[in-house]
C-alpha positions in Angstrom: -2.1 -24.8 16.9 -0.4 -21.5 16.0 -2.2 -18.4 14.7 -2.5 -17.9 10.9 0.1 -15.6 9.3 -2.3 -12.8 8.2 -3.8 -10.9 11.1 -5.4 -7.9 9.3 -5.3 -4.4 10.7 -6.5 -1.4 8.6 -4.0 1.0 10.3 -1.0 -1.2 9.7 -2.1 -1.8 6.1 -2.4 2.0 5.4 0.8 3.0 7.2 2.8 0.3 5.2 1.1 0.3 1.8 -1.0 3.4 1.7 -0.6 6.4 -0.7 1.0 8.7 1.9 3.4 5.9 2.9 4.5 5.6 -0.7 4.9 9.3 -1.3 7.0 9.8 1.9 9.3 6.9 1.3 12.5 7.1 -0.8 11.6 4.7 -3.6 7.8 5.2 -3.2 7.3 7.8 -5.9 9.1 5.5 -8.3 6.6 2.7 -7.4 3.6 5.1 -8.0 5.2 6.3 -11.3 5.6 2.7 -12.5 2.0 1.9 -11.5 0.7 4.9 -13.4 2.8 3.9 -16.4 1.3 0.5 -16.3 -2.2 1.9 -16.1 -3.2 0.5 -12.7 -6.8 1.3 -11.6 -5.5 1.7 -8.0 -2.1 3.3 -7.3 -2.0 2.3 -3.7 -4.2 0.6 -1.1 -7.5 2.3 -0.4 -8.9 2.5 3.1 -11.9 0.1 3.3 -15.1 1.3 4.7 
């Protein structure tokens, strides 16, 4: 039987969806702006402890 689709990794999660990844990408600031406008509690993924 094959592995499941989601194989979690904190590093991968942060480099892809983290705040710094958003700010450094081309469309990222627009994503953050839209999330702020919508009133999101979290703008980007937080590192879990």
